C-alpha positions as CSV (number, residue, x, y, z in Angstrom):
1,Y,-0.3,0.1,0.2
2,L,2.3,2.3,0.8
3,F,4.7,1.4,-2.6
4,I,1.4,2.4,-4.8
5,L,1.2,5.3,-2.6
6,K,4.8,6.4,-3.0
7,F,5.3,5.2,-6.7
8,P,4.7,8.6,-8.4
9,Y,7.7,10.1,-5.9
10,L,9.6,7.4,-7.4
11,I,8.5,8.2,-11.2
12,L,9.3,12.1,-10.4
13,D,12.2,11.5,-9.0
14,I,14.2,9.5,-11.8
15,L,12.7,12.4,-13.9
16,I,14.9,15.1,-12.0
17,A,17.8,12.5,-12.2
18,F,17.2,13.1,-15.9
19,L,16.4,17.0,-15.7
20,L,19.6,17.6,-13.4
21,T,21.9,16.3,-16.6
22,G,20.5,18.2,-18.6
23,L,22.2,20.9,-17.2
24,F,25.4,19.9,-18.1
25,T,27.3,19.1,-21.0
26,E,30.7,16.6,-19.5
27,I,29.4,13.1,-20.0
28,Q,31.4,13.0,-16.2
29,V,29.7,16.1,-14.6
30,K,26.1,14.4,-16.1
31,K,27.2,11.1,-14.5
32,R,28.1,12.7,-10.9
33,V,24.8,14.5,-10.9
34,F,22.9,11.6,-12.2
35,I,24.3,9.2,-9.4
36,F,24.4,11.8,-6.4
37,W,20.7,12.8,-6.8
38,L,19.2,9.3,-7.2
39,F,21.6,7.8,-4.8
40,N,22.5,9.8,-2.1
41,P,21.1,8.7,1.3
42,F,19.7,12.1,2.5
43,S,17.6,12.1,-0.9
44,I,16.2,8.8,-0.3
45,A,15.3,9.7,3.6
46,I,13.7,12.5,3.1
47,L,11.8,11.7,-0.1
48,Y,10.7,7.8,0.9
49,M,10.4,8.6,4.6
50,Y,9.2,12.0,5.1
51,S,8.3,14.0,2.3
52,N,4.6,13.9,0.5
53,V,3.8,16.5,-2.1
54,D,6.8,18.4,-2.1
55,I,8.4,16.4,-4.7
56,F,6.0,18.2,-7.3
57,P,7.2,21.6,-6.3
58,T,10.3,20.5,-6.6
59,F,10.3,18.9,-9.4
60,L,8.6,22.6,-11.0
61,V,11.6,24.2,-9.6
62,V,14.1,21.6,-11.3
63,L,12.1,22.3,-14.5
64,S,12.3,25.7,-13.9
65,L,16.1,25.4,-14.0
66,Y,16.1,23.6,-16.6
67,F,14.0,25.7,-19.4
68,F,15.9,29.1,-18.1
69,K,19.7,26.8,-19.2
70,R,17.5,26.5,-23.0
71,C,16.7,30.4,-22.7
72,K,13.3,29.8,-22.6
73,I,12.5,32.3,-19.3
74,V,8.7,32.2,-20.0
75,F,8.7,28.6,-19.4
76,S,11.0,29.2,-16.8
77,A,8.6,31.4,-14.9
78,L,5.4,29.4,-15.8
79,M,7.2,26.7,-14.1
80,L,7.8,28.6,-10.5
81,G,3.8,29.6,-10.4
82,L,3.0,25.9,-11.5
83,G,5.5,24.8,-8.5
84,A,3.8,27.4,-6.2
85,A,0.2,25.8,-6.9
86,F,1.8,22.8,-4.9
87,K,3.9,24.7,-1.7
88,A,3.9,28.7,-2.3
89,Y,7.9,28.5,-1.8
90,P,8.6,28.7,-5.3
91,L,7.6,32.5,-5.2
92,L,10.5,33.4,-3.2
93,L,12.7,32.3,-6.2
94,V,11.3,34.6,-8.7
95,P,12.9,37.8,-7.9
96,F,16.0,36.2,-8.8
97,L,14.5,34.5,-11.8
98,F,13.8,38.4,-12.5
99,L,17.4,39.4,-11.9
100,K,18.4,36.6,-14.6
101,A,15.9,38.2,-17.6
102,Q,18.2,40.4,-20.0
103,T,15.4,42.7,-20.9
104,L,12.2,45.1,-19.4
105,K,10.2,42.6,-21.4
106,E,11.2,39.5,-19.7
107,K,11.5,41.1,-16.2
108,I,7.5,41.7,-16.5
109,L,7.0,38.4,-17.9
110,V,8.5,36.9,-15.1
111,I,6.0,38.7,-12.4
112,I,2.6,38.1,-14.8
113,L,3.3,34.6,-15.4
114,S,4.8,33.1,-12.4
115,F,2.6,34.6,-9.6
116,G,-0.4,34.9,-12.5
117,T,-0.3,31.5,-12.7
118,F,0.0,31.0,-9.1
119,F,-3.2,33.3,-8.3
120,L,-5.3,31.4,-11.1
121,S,-4.5,28.0,-9.6
122,I,-5.9,29.2,-6.3
123,L,-8.7,31.6,-7.6
124,P,-11.6,28.7,-7.2
125,F,-11.0,28.6,-3.5
126,I,-9.7,31.9,-2.6
127,N,-13.2,32.5,-1.0
128,S,-12.4,29.6,1.8
129,V,-11.5,31.0,5.0
130,A,-10.1,26.8,5.8
131,F,-8.3,27.0,2.4
132,R,-6.1,30.6,3.0
133,Q,-5.5,29.2,6.5
134,S,-3.9,26.2,5.3
135,T,-1.6,28.0,2.7
136,L,-1.4,31.5,2.7
137,T,-1.0,31.9,6.2
138,S,0.6,28.7,7.3
139,G,3.9,26.9,7.2
140,L,6.8,28.8,5.8
141,T,5.0,31.5,5.3
142,T,4.0,32.4,9.3
143,R,7.6,30.9,9.8
144,I,9.5,33.9,7.5
145,V,7.5,36.8,9.3
146,S,6.5,35.5,13.2
147,S,9.6,36.0,14.6
148,G,12.6,38.8,14.7
149,L,14.4,41.3,16.3
150,D,12.0,43.6,18.5
151,I,12.5,47.5,17.4
152,G,9.7,48.7,19.5
153,F,6.2,49.7,18.7
154,G,5.3,46.0,17.8
155,E,7.6,46.0,14.8
156,I,10.2,43.5,14.6
157,L,13.0,43.0,11.7
158,M,12.4,39.5,10.2
159,P,15.8,38.0,9.8
160,T,14.7,36.1,6.3
161,I,13.9,38.7,4.8
162,I,17.0,40.6,5.6
163,L,19.3,38.0,3.9
164,L,16.8,37.6,1.1
165,S,17.1,41.3,0.7
166,I,21.1,41.0,0.8
167,L,21.1,38.8,-1.7
168,F,18.6,40.2,-4.2
169,F,20.7,43.9,-4.0
170,W,23.8,42.6,-3.1
171,R,24.6,40.7,-6.6
172,K,21.6,42.7,-8.5
173,G,22.1,42.3,-12.2
174,G,23.7,38.4,-11.8
175,F,27.1,39.7,-12.5
176,G,27.6,35.7,-14.3
177,I,26.0,33.6,-11.0
178,E,24.4,30.6,-11.8
179,L,21.2,30.6,-11.6
180,W,20.4,27.5,-9.7
181,R,23.3,29.2,-7.4
182,Y,20.8,31.7,-6.1
183,Y,18.1,29.5,-6.1
184,L,20.9,27.6,-3.7
185,V,21.6,30.3,-1.7
186,V,17.8,31.3,-1.2
187,F,17.3,28.4,0.5
188,V,20.4,28.2,2.9
189,L,19.1,31.8,4.0
190,I,15.7,30.7,4.3
191,F,16.9,27.6,6.9
192,I,19.3,28.9,8.9
193,S,17.0,31.5,9.8
194,I,13.4,29.5,10.9
195,H,12.1,26.5,12.3
196,F,11.9,24.1,9.4
197,H,10.5,20.7,8.7
198,I,12.8,18.0,8.0
199,Q,10.9,17.5,4.4
200,W,11.3,20.8,3.4
201,L,14.9,20.0,2.8
202,L,13.8,17.9,-0.5
203,W,13.5,21.8,-1.8
204,F,17.1,22.2,-2.0
205,M,18.5,18.7,-2.7
206,P,18.7,19.0,-6.6
207,M,21.1,22.1,-6.2
208,F,23.3,19.9,-3.8
209,A,23.5,17.7,-6.2
210,M,24.9,20.2,-8.6
211,I,27.5,21.6,-6.2
212,Y,28.5,17.5,-6.1
213,A,29.1,17.9,-9.9
214,V,30.5,21.1,-10.3
215,G,31.7,22.4,-7.2
216,S,35.0,23.2,-5.6
217,R,36.2,20.6,-3.1
218,D,35.7,23.3,-0.6
219,E,31.9,24.0,-1.7
220,I,31.1,20.3,-1.3
221,N,32.7,19.8,2.1
222,L,31.0,22.7,3.3
223,S,27.9,21.5,1.8
224,I,28.1,18.1,3.4
225,Y,28.6,19.7,7.1
226,F,25.3,21.4,5.9
227,L,23.2,18.6,5.0
228,L,24.3,16.6,8.1
229,I,23.4,18.9,10.8
230,A,20.0,20.3,9.0
231,F,19.4,16.9,9.1
232,L,20.0,16.1,12.6
233,I,18.2,19.4,14.0
234,P,14.9,18.2,13.3
235,I,15.2,14.6,14.7
236,L,15.9,16.8,18.3
237,Y,12.2,18.5,17.7
238,T,9.4,17.1,20.0
239,D,7.8,15.5,17.2
240,K,7.4,11.6,16.7
241,S,6.4,11.7,13.3
242,M,10.0,12.8,12.8
243,T,11.4,9.8,14.4
244,V,9.5,6.7,16.2
245,G,6.4,7.5,14.3
246,L,7.6,6.7,10.9
247,L,8.2,3.0,12.5
248,S,4.3,3.0,13.7
249,V,3.1,1.8,9.9
250,I,5.4,-1.3,10.8
251,S,3.9,-2.2,14.5
252,P,1.9,-0.1,16.8
253,V,4.6,-0.9,19.2
254,Y,7.2,1.1,18.0
255,D,5.1,4.0,18.9
256,L,6.2,3.4,22.0
257,L,9.7,4.3,21.9
258,P,11.0,7.4,23.5
259,M,11.9,10.0,20.9
260,P,15.7,10.9,20.7
261,S,14.8,14.7,23.0
262,T,13.1,12.4,25.6
263,A,16.1,10.4,25.5
264,L,18.3,13.2,25.7
265,A,16.2,15.5,28.3
266,K,17.2,13.0,30.5
267,F,20.8,14.1,30.4
268,Y,20.8,17.5,28.9
269,D,18.2,20.0,27.7
270,P,17.2,19.1,24.2
271,K,16.3,22.7,22.9
272,V,19.6,24.1,24.0
273,V,21.4,21.4,21.8
274,E,18.7,22.1,19.4
275,G,19.8,25.6,19.1
276,V,23.5,25.3,19.6
277,L,23.1,23.4,16.2
278,H,20.8,25.5,14.6
279,S,23.2,28.8,15.3
280,G,26.2,26.2,14.0
281,L,24.2,26.1,11.2
282,F,23.4,30.0,10.5
283,G,27.0,30.2,10.8
284,L,28.1,27.7,8.3
285,G,25.2,28.4,6.2
286,L,26.5,32.4,5.7
287,V,29.8,31.1,5.2
288,L,28.6,28.6,2.0
289,S,26.4,31.1,0.7
290,F,29.2,33.6,0.4
291,R,31.5,30.4,-1.4
292,L,28.7,30.1,-3.9
293,M,28.1,33.2,-4.5
294,N,31.5,34.4,-5.1
295,N,32.2,31.1,-7.5
296,K,31.5,32.6,-11.1
């Protein structure tokens, strides 16, 4: 039953592998990116253990990169809009596709087609309060804007928005930076500055596959450290679905097992450990982002 339910994920998983190979010309690079995407343990665990619909927008984001590589920026923008119909996060990539557009006409089309496609997809349901709460005001959306530094009078500075703004204005115009590097840095900056769900890590796994294929040794090493810490942090959450709850489909007995956070609490406060790891991830993410944006 679980295999049947997840079989569409396998189809999209393989399609992403072929799309990634289409972003490169050298045979050896194609092989590396193909093998890393399909067989690295992070992608396998996140997709087949944790993920639900995240593979669909992930596929469309990679397809957006594929079309951009072939100078079809209109289709690239459409794919981001379609991806946002599943989960809204591809809309955060639109400003950076906008930067890569060459003409004013292309820039206007990027905005209209991406956001227009998204709004058309939600138009039939927009009057539903439940729908708005579960899409426009939940999950990633609220986490980006709900925490920050209080500057008085009820106003806060939002770290995620600050970091993305720095990225947008710092490299305005592109300066030869590849679009996939922009996409990856966007995700890195988001995840270091919010409380994230483990299944969201799938969003940037295709870009990490590209680092493995063409990145420098330093970038590859930093990326592996980033993935290890990012994968470990959610395991410390007080959420059984992240750990022992996954085994309940085999037997309800596994649901009686203590969560890692419960076991750790006997020796030390798991929230402190989680905070230390996320703080380390923050510093590591900034270094990785800087390296990615300075490699032309």
